C-alpha positions, 0 to 999 in steps of 0.5 A: 500500500502506498503511504504517500501522505504519511511519508510527506507529513513525516518529512515535513515534521523532520524538516520543521524539527531541523529548523526549530533545532537550528533556531533553538541552538542559535538562541542558546549559544547567544544567551550563553555568550552574553553576560545576562547577570550583568544585564540583570544587575543593571536592570535591578539597580534601576527598578528593584521589583525583583531580587537578584536571586529571583532573577538568577533563578528565572534565568537558570529556569529559562536556560533549562527549558531551552536545553530540554527543548534542544534534547527533545528536538534531537530525539524528534529528529532521530525518531522521525528519520527512523520512522521514515525509513520504516515507512519506506521499508513497508513496516507501517505499524512500527513506523506509526508507533514510533511517530506517535512516541516521537510526537509525544516526546516533542511536547515543547514544540507544537508543529513537529508534534502535529506533523508526527502524531497525525501520520502516526495515527494514519499509519495505525488506522489505514488498512490496505484495500482488499481486491474486489472480485467482479463476477460477470 
């Protein structure tokens, strides 16, 4: 059975995951290169609504979420590529399960999640057409 839509949606999911991965890595490298502590100390001197420890904790939380997103995108990339090769090999059920698991693991990013969950469900639900015998 041809699984063109599953294949196309999986490729779109991998492509979007690669774009998000590149953007997230650039953001993480940029945020690590600038001196956030010095910038926050300057902003605390002008407006002391938050304490220095609160600002430091929020920066660490944001960087942790950023790195968790990078790790989930690497997992999505690997899972999506393996699922594409499984689809090409004719193992739709295994590819569908892998796509659903990959979609769940990319919970930080909505678009790759959508483009992995939908073809995963399609792989599991679609059945091959049975030939119809015509009696004349």
